N, C-alpha and C positions, 0 to 999 in steps of 0.2 A: 274656236273659243270654247265651245261646249266640251271638246276633248280635253282641253287644258283644265277646265273646271272639274271634270270628272276624275282626272288624275290626282286632284287634291282633295275632293270631296270624299271619294271612296276610302282612302287611307285614313282620313280624319274620322269618318264614321266608324272604321274598324277599330281605331285607337279608343274612341269614346265607348265603344261596346265592351272592349277589354277592360277599361278602367271601371266601368259599371259592374262588370262581373267580379272584379277585385276591388270593391268599393272601400272596404276597410283599409287595405294597403294603400290605396290612392289618397284617402283622407289623412292617414298617418304620414305619408310622404309630404303632403301639402303642409301639414302641421309642423313637421320638422323644418321645412323650408321657412315657414312663417315665423317660428320661434327664432331661427338663426337670423333672418332678415330684420326682425323687430328690434334686436339689440342695438344696432347702429341707429336705427330710426328713432328709438326711444332717447338715446344719447343726444342725437341731433335736436330732438324736440326740446329737451332740457336746456341745452346750450343756446338754442335759438331764443327760447323764452327768457333766459338770463340776459341775453343781449338786449331784448326789448325792455326788460325791467331796468337795465342800466341806462338805457336812453330816456326813461321816464321818471327816474328818481328825482325827488326834490332837491337833493344835495349835489346839483350839477356844478361843475367847475365854474369858477368865476374869474374873469380877467379883471385885474385891479389896475385902473389907470390913475396913477398919481400925477396931478398936474404940477406945473412949475409954481413956485411960491409967488412969483410976480405975475402970474397969469391974469389977464384982464377979464372983465365980465363978458366982453364980446367973444374972447377966445373960448370961454367956458360954454357959451351959447352955441358957438360954431361946432365944438366937439359934440354937444348934445344933438345937434341937427345931423351930424355925420352918423352918429349911433342910431338915430331914429330912422334914417334912410338905408342903413346898411342891411343887405338882404340875409346876411349870416347871423344877425343878432336877434335873439329871442326876446330879451328884455334888458333893461339897464336901470340903474338907480344912482342918483347923485347925492353924495354926502359932503356937505360943506365942511371946511376946516373948523368952523366955529362949533358945529354940531359934533364933530369927532372929538374936539377938545373937551366939550362938555361931558361926553360919555366917558372919556378917559378920566376926568375928575371924579366922576361918580362911581367908577369901578374901583372896588376895594383893593384889587390886585395892583392897580396902577396909580392909586391916589398919592402915594408917597413920592413917586417919580414926578408926577405933574406938579406937586407942591414945591419941588425943588427947582422948577423951571420958571424963568422970569416972563417968558412970553410963549405963545402958541407956536410949536415947531411943526405942526401937522399941515399937510397940503390938502387942497380940495381933491376929491377923488370921485371917479365913476366906477361902479361895480357892474360888470357886463356879464350876461349869461349867453353863451353861443347856442345856436340851434343844434349844431352837430358837435358832439363832445368827443369825436375821434381825436387822438393826440395830434395827428398831422394837421387837422383843421385848426385846432386851438393854437398850436405853435405858429401857424400861418397868420392867424389873426393877431397874435401877440407881436410878431415882426412888423405887420402892417401898422398897427396902432402905435408902435413905438416911434414911428416916423411922423406921427401927426404933430402939427404945431401946438405948443403948449403942454405936450405930454412929457413929464420928466422920466417916468418909468412905467412900462406895461409889464405887469407881473402876473404869473399864473402858477398855481400849485397843481400840477397835473400828474403828480406821481401815482396817485391812486387810479387815475384813468389808464395810465400806462400799465399798471399792474393788472387791472381788469381786462384790458385789451389783450395783454399777453396771455392771461388765463384762458380767455375765449378762443384765441388763436390756437393755443395748445389743445383745447377741447376739440377744435375742428380738425386738427392734425390727427388726434387720437381717433376720431371718427373715420378719417380717411384710412388709417392703418387698419382699423377694425373691419372696415368694408372690404379692403383688399384680402385680408386673412380669411374672413368668413366667405367671401366670394370664391376663393380658391377651395374652401371646404365644401361649399355647395356644388361646385363643378365636379369635385371628386365623388360626392354623394350621388348626385344625379347620374354621373357617368357609370358608377358601379351598378345603380339600379337598371339603367338601360343595358348594360353589359349582361346582367343576369337575364333580362328579357330576351336578349339576343341568343343567349345559350339555350333557353327553352324553345326557341324557334329555329335552332341551327339547322335541322334537317329541312325544314321549309325553306330557309334561305338558300341552302345548297341546291335544292331541286329547282328553285326559281332561277338561279344562276345557270343551271344546266340547260334550261329551256330559253335562255337569252335575256333574262332580266338584268337591267343595267344597275350599277351601284346607286345611281340616283333614285331609281325606283325602290330599291330595297331600303335605302337610307330614309326615304320620306316619312313613313309612319312612325319611326323612332324619333325623328326631329320633331314631329307634331306632339309625341308623347312628352318629350322634354319641355317643349314650349308650354303645353298644358299644365305640366307639374309647376313650371315657373310662375304661370299666371295664378294658379291656385295658391302657391306659397306667397306670392305678393298680396293677394286679397287677404289671406290668413294674417300676414304681417300687419296690414293696415287695421284689421279688426283687433289685433292684440294691442297695437299702439293706442287705438281708441279706448279700449278697456282700461289700459294702464293710465292714460291721461284722466279718464273719468274718475279712476280710483284715487289718483293723486289729488285731484281737485277737491275731493271731500275733506282732505286735510289742509290743503292750501287755502281753501275758502275760509276755514276756521281761523287760520293764522292771519290771513288778510283782514278779516273782520276786526281782529284785535288792534290793528293799525289803521282802521278806517279806510281800507283800500278795497278796490273792486278787482284786484288782480286774480286771474285764473289762467292756468296752463291752456294754451291753444294748440290745436292739431296743426300739423304741417300744411302749408297752403296747397292749392291744387297742383302747382308746378312740381313741388317736391313729391306729392303723392303720385303723380303720373310718372316722374322719374323713378321712383321706387318700384312701380309696377313694371315699367319697361326694363329696368335693370334685372328684376326677377325673371322676366321672360327671356332676356338675353342670356342670363346665366343658365337657365334650363336648356335653352337651345345649344349653347356652347358645350355643356356637359354631355349632352346626347351626341352632338356632332363628333366630339373627340372619341367617345366610346364606340360609335358605329364605324368610324374610319379605322380605328385600330383593330376592331373585330373583323372587318372586311379584308383588311391587309393580311391577317392571320389566316382566314379562310382561303384566300387566293394562293397562299404559300403551300397549302395542303395538296 
């Protein structure tokens, strides 16, 4: 066990010593990785906050349940009880046909139409606000309530929800593409950095191989270097995202105050943060692994 620990501790200490000697280059490398990783992280933060705002806006979509004209009082009460007990309903409001008719007569835009009618043609209605405004959930509720006794028509205008949901999905796809492209770029950058380090230590590597050093032994310090670069880049990216969110919040808060809102941009949660750090470490390790393997293959051919 001690031998295994020494095999890892010694190359790690050697790598940390070299990074300390070239501190400026190490910091610049971590900053480059941090800036690159922060771009998708900032985009994700914006899209995620937009999704939260969409879920909390006052103008949530409403399901309109228009009752049959001959619906009895007991039927209306039964529908009200169903809405009250339904787990997916946030709130509901009952508007009687008499109240709707009175509003229609008082409305200047519809006063002429109501004056030409001999009787009230409007039905009683329930206006329902669902808890989950995702299009699939709203459509499911619409189909379910359409089957209720006494309901003539369950109607919902969810076009704006579909548009918003489509935009958010497009944003998430854009993040995925950006992550893939920038991830490839980071692997190339780290790989090139490690390759340059291998070139400066080429004679040392050749001597090590002559005295029996395995590829695993030679590869280990470079893998630690790539991993540490990745960790430093991930931490730098988190600090950049924190700074950007704080900067944006100075303006967002002013706008929110104008609308009497407490909205502020929030940082990615712990799960996303850990995933970002682990991704950075994985990219650093992968870049160094590819560079070391290619370099060792060339050396063995000599």
